[in-house]
C-alpha positions as CSV (number, residue, x, y, z in Angstrom):
1,M,49.9,187.7,19.7
2,N,51.2,191.8,19.0
3,H,51.3,194.9,20.9
4,K,47.9,195.6,20.2
5,T,46.4,192.6,21.7
6,I,48.7,192.8,24.8
7,L,48.2,196.8,25.8
8,P,44.6,196.5,26.4
9,A,45.1,193.2,28.2
10,L,47.8,194.4,30.7
11,S,45.5,197.3,30.9
12,M,42.9,195.5,32.3
13,L,44.7,193.5,34.3
14,A,45.9,196.6,36.0
15,M,42.5,197.2,36.6
16,I,41.4,194.2,38.5
17,A,44.5,193.5,39.9
18,P,44.2,194.9,43.7
19,M,46.4,197.3,45.6
20,P,49.5,196.2,46.8
21,A,49.7,195.8,50.5
22,L,52.4,198.3,52.3
23,A,54.1,195.4,53.7
24,D,57.6,197.2,53.7
25,L,57.4,198.3,57.7
26,Q,59.3,201.4,58.6
27,C,60.3,202.2,62.3
28,I,62.7,204.6,63.9
29,H,62.8,202.3,66.6
30,E,61.4,198.7,66.5
31,N,60.4,196.1,69.0
32,T,60.7,193.0,66.7
33,A,58.9,191.0,69.5
34,A,55.6,192.3,68.2
35,P,53.8,191.6,65.1
36,A,53.3,194.1,62.4
37,T,49.9,195.2,62.8
38,T,49.2,197.3,60.2
39,A,50.9,195.8,57.0
40,H,47.9,194.8,55.7
41,L,47.0,198.5,54.8
42,L,46.3,199.4,51.2
43,D,48.0,202.7,49.6
44,N,45.0,204.1,47.2
45,G,47.9,206.3,45.8
46,D,45.6,209.3,46.0
47,G,46.2,210.6,49.9
48,T,44.3,207.8,51.4
49,V,45.1,204.2,53.1
50,S,42.6,201.9,53.1
51,D,42.1,199.2,55.7
52,P,40.1,195.9,54.4
53,K,39.7,194.6,57.9
54,T,37.7,197.5,59.3
55,G,36.5,199.4,55.9
56,L,38.3,202.6,56.8
57,V,39.9,205.0,55.0
58,W,42.8,206.9,56.5
59,K,43.9,210.4,55.5
60,K,47.8,210.0,55.1
61,C,48.6,213.5,56.6
62,P,47.2,214.5,59.5
63,E,45.5,217.9,59.2
64,G,47.8,220.9,58.7
65,Q,49.9,219.1,56.0
66,I,49.2,218.6,52.3
67,W,49.6,215.5,50.6
68,N,52.1,216.0,47.8
69,S,51.4,213.3,45.2
70,G,54.3,213.9,43.4
71,A,56.4,213.7,45.9
72,K,54.7,210.7,47.9
73,K,55.3,213.2,51.4
74,C,53.2,215.1,53.6
75,D,54.4,219.2,53.4
76,G,54.0,221.7,56.1
77,S,53.5,221.2,59.7
78,V,51.0,219.3,61.8
79,A,48.8,221.6,63.3
80,T,47.0,221.0,66.8
81,Y,43.7,221.7,67.4
82,T,41.2,221.6,70.9
83,W,38.7,219.0,70.4
84,Q,35.8,220.9,69.4
85,Q,37.9,222.6,66.8
86,A,38.9,219.5,65.5
87,L,35.2,218.3,65.2
88,Q,34.5,221.6,63.2
89,R,37.7,220.8,61.0
90,A,36.3,217.7,59.7
91,A,33.1,219.6,58.7
92,Q,35.4,222.4,57.3
93,V,37.3,219.8,54.8
94,D,34.2,217.8,54.2
95,A,33.2,221.5,52.8
96,G,36.3,222.4,50.6
97,A,36.9,225.2,52.9
98,V,40.5,224.1,54.1
99,G,42.7,221.5,54.2
100,Q,42.3,218.7,51.7
101,N,39.0,216.4,51.1
102,L,40.9,214.5,48.7
103,G,37.4,214.4,46.7
104,H,35.4,213.1,49.4
105,A,32.8,215.0,51.5
106,D,32.7,212.3,54.7
107,W,35.7,212.9,56.4
108,R,35.4,213.0,60.6
109,L,37.5,212.5,63.6
110,P,37.7,208.5,64.2
111,N,36.6,206.9,67.4
112,I,39.2,205.7,70.0
113,K,38.6,202.1,68.6
114,E,39.5,203.4,65.2
115,L,42.7,205.3,66.3
116,A,43.8,203.1,68.0
117,S,43.4,200.4,65.3
118,I,46.7,202.2,63.2
119,V,49.2,202.1,66.4
120,E,51.9,199.8,64.7
121,R,52.9,197.8,68.0
122,R,56.4,196.8,66.4
123,C,57.7,200.6,65.8
124,W,57.7,203.4,68.9
125,N,58.9,206.7,68.8
126,P,56.6,207.2,66.7
127,A,54.4,203.9,67.1
128,I,53.1,204.1,63.7
129,N,54.2,202.6,60.4
130,E,56.2,205.6,58.5
131,A,55.8,204.1,55.1
132,V,51.9,204.4,55.2
133,F,51.6,207.7,57.8
134,P,54.6,209.5,57.0
135,A,55.8,212.3,58.6
136,I,54.3,212.6,62.5
137,S,57.6,211.8,64.2
138,S,57.4,215.2,66.2
139,W,53.9,214.5,67.1
140,S,52.6,211.9,69.9
141,S,48.9,212.9,71.0
142,F,46.4,212.2,68.2
143,L,42.3,213.0,69.3
144,S,39.8,211.0,69.0
145,S,36.0,211.7,68.5
146,S,35.6,210.1,71.9
147,P,34.9,211.7,75.7
148,V,35.7,209.9,78.7
149,A,32.3,209.0,80.4
150,G,31.5,211.1,83.1
151,R,33.9,213.5,82.4
152,G,33.0,216.2,80.5
153,A,35.7,218.4,79.4
154,I,37.9,214.9,78.6
155,A,38.6,213.4,75.5
156,W,40.3,210.0,74.6
157,V,44.0,210.4,72.8
158,V,46.3,207.9,71.3
159,S,49.9,208.6,71.9
160,F,51.5,207.7,68.9
161,Y,54.6,208.1,70.6
162,N,54.7,204.8,72.5
163,G,51.0,203.2,71.0
164,T,49.2,204.2,74.3
165,V,45.0,205.3,74.5
166,N,45.1,208.1,77.1
167,W,42.9,210.5,78.3
168,G,43.4,214.1,77.6
169,G,41.6,217.7,78.0
170,R,39.2,218.6,75.0
171,S,41.0,222.4,75.4
172,G,44.5,221.4,74.9
173,G,46.0,221.1,71.9
174,S,46.4,218.0,69.6
175,G,47.1,216.6,66.3
176,V,44.3,215.5,64.0
177,R,44.0,212.6,61.1
178,L,40.4,212.4,59.7
179,V,39.1,209.1,58.4
180,R,36.0,208.2,56.3
181,G,33.7,205.0,56.1
182,G,33.6,202.2,58.8
183,Q,30.9,202.8,62.0
């Protein structure tokens, strides 16, 4: 077999081989008693991460930051939004007016169950897998699209400091991580 036969075979294998899971869990502080909850996530190589268990695709960077594919990191600062601004931000990203839409036009604010699904229970400060979602250690509270029933001005948030789900005022400033798919 010569190189003319091997190269096309290797190219075809690369196309059908699944993306590797992000098994290298990185934590600043680790709870070794808890099992890893995000080791199954798949890096799509384009600034997004897929969750085969939920069918969701996440932006690696929170809003306000830009994915730098060359350096494989998030550049800039995490922005804060009110709940209404967060909902508007998703529509603006879809339209290509702000941020990075990464070639997709169906980004949205995740509901509370979706947002809680990326909490890494083995980590704290931040409670997120930093190999998957880099550079949020200075931000702990992220907004969901889920309002708190019976509390008109309150929405559910996830604290990525310790992984807790809590509620916060819709007019306060919190981080935003966009998602697509699912539901």
